[in-house]
FIBA-30832 format. One record per residue (C-alpha): x, y, z. Coordinates in nm, 2 decimals. Example, Ala and Ser with C-alpha at 12.3 -4.5 7.8 and 13.67 -1.06 7.14 Angstrom:
<pts>
1.23, -0.45, 0.78
1.37, -0.11, 0.71
</pts>
This chain:
<pts>
1.62, 2.17, -2.53
1.98, 2.19, -2.41
1.87, 2.38, -2.10
1.60, 2.11, -2.02
1.85, 1.82, -2.06
2.10, 1.99, -1.84
1.83, 2.05, -1.58
1.73, 1.69, -1.59
2.08, 1.57, -1.53
2.18, 1.82, -1.27
2.29, 1.74, -0.91
2.00, 1.73, -0.66
2.13, 2.03, -0.48
2.13, 2.23, -0.81
1.77, 2.12, -0.87
1.67, 2.22, -0.52
1.81, 2.57, -0.58
1.62, 2.60, -0.90
1.30, 2.49, -0.72
1.36, 2.76, -0.46
1.39, 3.01, -0.74
1.06, 2.88, -0.87
0.90, 2.90, -0.53
1.02, 3.26, -0.48
0.88, 3.35, -0.83
0.55, 3.20, -0.73
0.53, 3.41, -0.42
0.61, 3.73, -0.61
0.36, 3.65, -0.88
0.09, 3.59, -0.62
0.16, 3.93, -0.46
0.14, 4.10, -0.80
-0.18, 3.92, -0.88
-0.33, 4.02, -0.54
-0.24, 4.38, -0.62
-0.42, 4.35, -0.95
-0.72, 4.19, -0.78
-0.73, 4.47, -0.53
-0.71, 4.74, -0.80
-0.99, 4.57, -0.99
-1.22, 4.54, -0.69
-1.14, 4.90, -0.56
-1.12, 5.13, -0.87
-1.16, 5.43, -0.65
-0.84, 5.36, -0.45
-0.60, 5.40, -0.73
-0.33, 5.56, -0.51
-0.34, 5.27, -0.27
-0.32, 5.02, -0.56
-0.01, 5.20, -0.70
0.16, 5.20, -0.36
0.08, 4.83, -0.32
0.24, 4.76, -0.66
0.55, 4.96, -0.57
0.59, 4.76, -0.25
0.58, 4.44, -0.46
0.90, 4.54, -0.63
1.10, 4.49, -0.31
1.04, 4.11, -0.31
1.07, 4.11, -0.68
1.42, 4.26, -0.66
1.52, 4.01, -0.39
1.39, 3.72, -0.61
1.59, 3.85, -0.91
1.90, 3.88, -0.70
1.86, 3.52, -0.58
1.80, 3.39, -0.93
2.12, 3.56, -1.05
2.32, 3.40, -0.76
2.18, 3.06, -0.85
2.26, 3.10, -1.21
2.62, 3.20, -1.13
2.67, 2.88, -0.92
2.51, 2.65, -1.17
2.78, 2.41, -1.30
2.62, 2.38, -1.64
2.62, 2.76, -1.71
2.95, 2.86, -1.54
3.21, 3.00, -1.78
3.51, 2.78, -1.80
3.82, 2.77, -2.01
3.81, 2.55, -2.32
3.43, 2.55, -2.37
3.45, 2.80, -2.65
3.61, 2.53, -2.87
3.29, 2.32, -2.86
3.06, 2.62, -2.92
2.98, 2.71, -2.56
3.14, 3.05, -2.53
3.04, 3.33, -2.30
2.75, 3.44, -2.52
2.61, 3.08, -2.55
2.65, 3.02, -2.18
2.47, 3.35, -2.10
2.18, 3.25, -2.32
2.17, 2.91, -2.16
2.16, 3.07, -1.81
1.88, 3.30, -1.92
1.67, 3.02, -2.06
1.72, 2.80, -1.75
1.63, 3.09, -1.52
1.33, 3.18, -1.73
1.20, 2.83, -1.72
1.22, 2.81, -1.34
1.06, 3.15, -1.29
0.79, 3.08, -1.55
0.70, 2.76, -1.36
0.66, 2.96, -1.04
0.45, 3.22, -1.21
0.21, 2.95, -1.35
0.17, 2.80, -1.00
0.10, 3.15, -0.87
-0.17, 3.20, -1.13
-0.34, 2.87, -1.06
-0.34, 2.92, -0.69
-0.47, 3.28, -0.72
-0.75, 3.17, -0.95
-0.84, 2.89, -0.71
-0.86, 3.13, -0.41
-1.07, 3.37, -0.61
-1.32, 3.09, -0.70
-1.26, 3.13, -1.08
-1.17, 2.76, -1.12
-1.42, 2.61, -0.87
-1.62, 2.74, -0.57
-1.47, 2.98, -0.32
-1.24, 2.78, -0.08
-1.22, 2.85, 0.29
-1.58, 2.98, 0.29
-1.48, 3.29, 0.09
-1.23, 3.42, 0.35
-0.99, 3.55, 0.08
-1.26, 3.69, -0.15
-1.23, 4.05, -0.03
-0.85, 4.04, -0.02
-0.82, 3.91, -0.38
-1.11, 4.11, -0.54
-1.31, 3.79, -0.61
-1.62, 3.98, -0.73
-1.44, 4.19, -0.99
-1.33, 4.08, -1.34
-0.96, 4.01, -1.37
-0.79, 4.17, -1.68
-0.61, 3.88, -1.85
-0.36, 4.09, -2.03
-0.26, 4.28, -1.72
-0.22, 3.95, -1.53
0.00, 3.80, -1.80
0.22, 4.12, -1.80
0.26, 4.11, -1.43
0.34, 3.74, -1.43
0.61, 3.80, -1.70
0.80, 4.06, -1.49
0.99, 3.81, -1.28
1.09, 3.57, -1.56
1.20, 3.86, -1.79
1.39, 4.04, -1.52
1.56, 3.73, -1.38
1.66, 3.60, -1.72
1.80, 3.93, -1.83
2.00, 3.98, -1.51
2.13, 3.62, -1.53
2.24, 3.66, -1.89
2.42, 3.99, -1.81
2.59, 3.84, -1.50
2.72, 3.53, -1.69
2.82, 3.74, -1.99
3.05, 3.95, -1.78
3.19, 3.67, -1.55
3.55, 3.58, -1.62
3.63, 3.22, -1.73
3.74, 2.99, -1.45
3.98, 2.71, -1.48
3.85, 2.37, -1.39
4.17, 2.16, -1.36
4.41, 2.17, -1.06
4.78, 2.21, -1.12
4.97, 1.89, -1.15
5.25, 1.99, -0.91
5.22, 2.25, -0.63
5.59, 2.33, -0.67
5.52, 2.47, -1.01
5.30, 2.74, -0.86
5.44, 3.09, -0.84
5.47, 3.24, -0.49
5.18, 3.48, -0.55
4.97, 3.18, -0.66
5.04, 2.97, -0.35
4.89, 3.23, -0.11
4.60, 3.46, -0.23
4.75, 3.80, -0.34
4.57, 4.11, -0.20
4.31, 4.25, -0.43
4.25, 4.61, -0.52
4.02, 4.79, -0.28
3.66, 4.81, -0.42
3.52, 5.16, -0.50
3.19, 5.27, -0.37
3.23, 5.29, 0.01
3.19, 5.68, 0.02
2.89, 5.66, -0.21
2.73, 5.38, -0.01
2.77, 5.58, 0.32
2.62, 5.89, 0.15
2.32, 5.69, 0.01
2.26, 5.53, 0.35
2.26, 5.86, 0.52
2.03, 6.01, 0.25
1.79, 5.71, 0.30
1.77, 5.76, 0.68
1.71, 6.14, 0.62
1.43, 6.07, 0.39
1.26, 5.83, 0.64
1.30, 6.10, 0.90
1.14, 6.35, 0.67
0.85, 6.12, 0.60
0.76, 6.13, 0.97
0.75, 6.51, 0.99
0.40, 6.65, 1.02
0.23, 6.30, 1.02
-0.03, 6.20, 1.28
-0.03, 5.87, 1.45
0.20, 5.60, 1.33
0.42, 5.70, 1.04
0.49, 5.35, 0.93
0.16, 5.15, 0.94
0.30, 4.88, 0.71
0.18, 4.57, 0.91
-0.18, 4.69, 0.91
-0.25, 4.81, 0.55
-0.01, 4.84, 0.27
-0.19, 5.13, 0.10
-0.16, 5.35, 0.42
0.22, 5.34, 0.42
0.38, 5.67, 0.32
0.55, 5.65, -0.02
0.85, 5.84, 0.12
0.92, 5.56, 0.37
0.96, 5.32, 0.08
1.19, 5.57, -0.10
1.40, 5.61, 0.22
1.43, 5.24, 0.28
1.52, 5.18, -0.08
1.80, 5.44, -0.07
1.93, 5.28, 0.26
1.93, 4.93, 0.10
2.11, 5.05, -0.21
2.36, 5.24, 0.01
2.44, 4.94, 0.22
2.47, 4.72, -0.08
2.71, 4.97, -0.24
2.91, 5.00, 0.08
2.92, 4.62, 0.15
3.22, 4.54, -0.06
3.42, 4.82, 0.09
3.33, 4.72, 0.44
3.42, 4.36, 0.37
3.76, 4.46, 0.22
3.82, 4.68, 0.53
3.74, 4.38, 0.75
4.00, 4.18, 0.57
4.26, 4.46, 0.62
4.19, 4.47, 0.99
4.24, 4.10, 1.02
4.60, 4.14, 0.89
4.69, 4.43, 1.12
4.95, 4.41, 1.39
5.19, 4.12, 1.29
4.94, 3.86, 1.16
5.01, 3.49, 1.17
4.94, 3.25, 0.89
4.58, 3.20, 0.98
4.50, 3.57, 1.01
4.69, 3.64, 0.69
4.51, 3.38, 0.50
4.17, 3.49, 0.63
4.23, 3.85, 0.56
4.36, 3.79, 0.21
4.06, 3.57, 0.12
3.82, 3.84, 0.26
3.99, 4.11, 0.05
3.97, 3.89, -0.26
3.60, 3.80, -0.20
3.49, 4.15, -0.10
3.31, 4.22, -0.43
3.14, 3.87, -0.44
3.00, 3.85, -0.09
3.00, 4.22, 0.01
2.68, 4.32, -0.18
2.47, 4.03, -0.05
2.60, 4.11, 0.30
2.49, 4.47, 0.26
2.14, 4.37, 0.14
2.10, 4.13, 0.43
2.21, 4.41, 0.67
1.94, 4.64, 0.52
1.67, 4.38, 0.54
1.75, 4.28, 0.90
1.77, 4.65, 1.00
1.42, 4.70, 0.86
1.29, 4.39, 1.05
1.44, 4.52, 1.38
1.29, 4.87, 1.32
0.95, 4.72, 1.25
0.96, 4.52, 1.58
1.08, 4.83, 1.76
0.76, 5.00, 1.64
0.52, 4.72, 1.70
0.69, 4.49, 1.94
0.52, 4.61, 2.26
0.16, 4.61, 2.13
-0.06, 4.41, 1.90
0.10, 4.33, 1.56
-0.17, 4.31, 1.30
0.06, 4.17, 1.02
-0.16, 4.10, 0.72
-0.11, 3.78, 0.52
0.03, 3.96, 0.22
0.27, 4.16, 0.43
0.39, 3.84, 0.60
0.43, 3.67, 0.26
0.63, 3.97, 0.13
0.85, 3.97, 0.44
0.92, 3.60, 0.42
1.01, 3.63, 0.05
1.25, 3.92, 0.11
1.42, 3.77, 0.42
1.44, 3.42, 0.26
1.57, 3.54, -0.08
1.83, 3.77, 0.06
1.96, 3.51, 0.31
1.96, 3.24, 0.03
2.15, 3.48, -0.19
2.42, 3.53, 0.07
2.46, 3.16, 0.12
2.47, 3.10, -0.25
2.73, 3.37, -0.29
2.94, 3.21, -0.01
2.91, 2.88, -0.20
3.03, 3.05, -0.52
3.32, 3.20, -0.33
3.41, 2.86, -0.19
3.41, 2.72, -0.54
3.64, 3.00, -0.66
3.90, 2.94, -0.40
3.89, 2.55, -0.42
4.21, 2.54, -0.63
4.40, 2.76, -0.38
4.28, 2.54, -0.09
4.39, 2.22, -0.26
4.73, 2.38, -0.35
4.78, 2.48, 0.02
4.70, 2.13, 0.13
4.95, 1.99, -0.11
5.21, 2.23, 0.02
5.16, 2.09, 0.37
4.92, 2.34, 0.53
4.70, 2.16, 0.79
4.33, 2.13, 0.72
4.27, 2.27, 1.07
4.43, 2.59, 0.96
4.19, 2.63, 0.67
3.90, 2.56, 0.90
4.03, 2.82, 1.15
4.06, 3.08, 0.87
3.70, 3.01, 0.77
3.57, 3.05, 1.12
3.78, 3.37, 1.17
3.64, 3.52, 0.85
3.28, 3.45, 0.97
3.35, 3.59, 1.31
3.51, 3.91, 1.17
3.21, 3.97, 0.94
2.97, 3.91, 1.22
3.15, 4.16, 1.45
3.14, 4.42, 1.18
2.80, 4.39, 1.03
2.59, 4.30, 1.34
2.65, 4.63, 1.52
2.61, 4.81, 1.19
2.27, 4.65, 1.14
2.16, 4.74, 1.49
2.28, 5.10, 1.45
2.09, 5.14, 1.12
1.78, 4.99, 1.27
1.79, 5.22, 1.57
1.85, 5.53, 1.35
1.56, 5.42, 1.12
1.32, 5.36, 1.41
1.41, 5.67, 1.61
1.22, 5.93, 1.40
0.92, 5.69, 1.37
0.89, 5.64, 1.74
0.96, 6.00, 1.85
</pts>
């Protein structure tokens, strides 16, 4: 009940983010139900059904990541100092975040079930003259238990991940200092953070993923990556290679972001470059992983267009839906993480303004951080895409 009351009284932007989580959950639930319908209508194609189910875990992971980012930026579930005295400690807040996330995802799953049953003709006649009957396995019976288990995957995974994220988040002060002169020197300008570990492992995993994708093309005839046509004809090793590449880029993202902040402060930096670099170093762990995931997704999109950009592109509706979910969720996660980082440094920004720093300097530091990240991650994304597409087009 507390979660529902907080949701009813939340800010419209918070409600919009929760509705986006519900929409993403509906999309993933629809993909999972379509996989179940295909398996029920084609019992002889068990290998293709399993591969379709494995591909569904890519948008599922992106949706869970987005749900966790939304839970972390929710004002009602963010750990703050002093809430433990009224019974809202880290454990209670993590449970509240899990319940709120589960409610949003369950709403999306129910919408997906109703829409799926409507397209199959189970609720009324077949819509669209039965155009989606073969795609959804309309003539085969749908196992109810299996459908409920698949629909419960997104709420269970998102709620568990949100609870763990809020449980391990440090408490954050909500009040600003009364006097900026009372701040210590290291609190007036952000102190450099320790470099995040994982950059060597991320590079190794990315290289291993590219090697696996190249191995998947060896000895194959025709197109080695026929994903836009039929999901079940995609080699499983391509999925394994892309997954390793995505994990590697997500692991290396914080280290690359920290390195970008160090480069901004090189060669006698001024106040703006120093502030931009220190902020990037402090926020490397928060925005580095979403940046790495976005880099992996965009590199996969560029590689797909390199393979099919010069000829007909028979993107199926389910493939298009999965691509929209992955791109949309990863981009929304990055924007939400940037919002969380902005909230985290709000006290520092207010302290700098009270100390006499011009607002234009803060805006210039923000623009400089964005430009530095773009200059680092854009060529990296293009290079990963070219290396991924090279063995597939050879």
